[in-house]
C-alpha positions in Angstrom: -0.2 -0.2 -0.2 1.0 3.6 -1.0 0.8 6.7 1.3 -0.9 9.6 0.0 -1.8 13.0 1.1 -4.0 11.6 4.5 -1.4 9.4 5.6 1.5 12.3 5.0 -0.6 14.7 7.3 -1.4 12.0 10.0 2.2 11.2 10.0 3.2 15.1 9.9 1.2 15.9 12.8 2.5 13.3 14.7 5.7 13.4 14.0 6.3 16.9 13.5 3.5 18.7 15.2 4.9 22.3 14.7 5.4 21.8 11.0 1.7 20.8 10.9 0.7 23.6 12.4 2.5 25.8 10.1 0.2 24.5 7.4 -2.1 27.9 6.8 -5.7 28.2 5.9 -4.7 29.1 2.1 -2.4 25.6 2.0 -4.6 23.2 3.8 -6.1 20.9 1.4 -3.2 21.5 -1.4 -0.2 18.5 -1.0 2.4 20.5 -2.4 1.8 23.4 -0.4 1.3 21.2 2.5 4.8 19.5 1.7 6.4 23.3 1.3 5.1 24.0 5.1 7.0 21.2 6.1 10.2 22.3 3.7 9.9 25.9 5.6 10.1 24.1 8.6 13.2 22.3 7.8 14.9 25.6 6.6 14.0 27.2 9.5 15.7 24.3 11.8 18.8 24.7 9.5 19.1 28.6 9.6 19.0 28.3 13.5 21.6 25.4 13.4 19.6 22.7 14.8 21.3 20.3 12.6 19.5 17.5 14.8 16.0 18.3 13.9 17.0 18.8 10.3 18.7 15.4 10.1 15.1 13.7 11.4 13.2 16.1 8.9 15.5 14.3 5.9 15.4 10.6 7.4 11.7 11.3 7.4 11.3 12.5 3.7 13.7 9.4 2.7 11.5 6.7 4.4 8.2 8.5 3.0 9.6 8.3 -0.7 10.2 4.8 0.0 6.4 4.2 0.5 5.0 7.3 -1.2 2.2 7.0 -3.9 2.9 8.7 -7.1 1.1 12.1 -5.7 3.0 12.0 -2.7 6.3 11.0 -4.3 5.9 14.2 -6.6 5.1 16.4 -3.9 8.2 15.6 -2.0 10.5 15.6 -5.2 8.9 18.9 -6.1 8.1 20.9 -3.1 10.4 19.6 -0.8 13.8 18.7 -2.7 13.4 20.7 -5.5 12.5 23.9 -4.0 15.1 23.4 -1.3 17.7 22.7 -3.8 16.5 25.9 -5.6 16.1 28.1 -2.6 19.3 29.9 -0.9 22.4 28.1 0.3 24.0 30.1 3.2 26.5 28.7 5.0 24.1 26.5 7.6 21.9 25.2 4.9 25.1 24.1 3.1 26.4 22.4 5.9 23.2 20.8 7.2 22.6 19.3 3.5 26.2 17.9 3.4 26.5 16.6 7.0 23.0 15.2 7.7 21.2 14.8 4.1 21.3 11.0 3.3 23.0 10.5 0.3 20.1 9.5 -1.7 18.4 12.5 -1.4 21.5 14.8 -1.5 21.9 13.1 -5.2 18.7 14.6 -5.9 19.5 17.8 -4.2 22.5 18.2 -6.4 20.4 17.3 -9.6 18.3 20.2 -9.6 21.1 22.6 -8.7 24.7 22.2 -8.5 25.5 24.7 -5.3 24.8 21.7 -2.9 27.7 19.9 -4.2 
């Protein structure tokens, strides 16, 4: 069985309640926007140097990708990984990606933008 939006939201609320609470009324109901809200939580953790939390986010995404249905997989690849890759690359974010992101995810990130090498 593959996971979809409903399962993503349930797991997000359980594993990352603060990120789940960050989904605003305009994003609710739109999977890509809901995933983007989680990406913003990852970026915020990177920016303040909470690399242990960032690693939890990365590993969670890695696990979800293994069981995601087509819609969730697309949202994770586009609204999480691709948007993260195309965002800014200050030293704290670069360090978090270099030191904490699983290699499979990092390859995807680098494929979108070489600044993360």
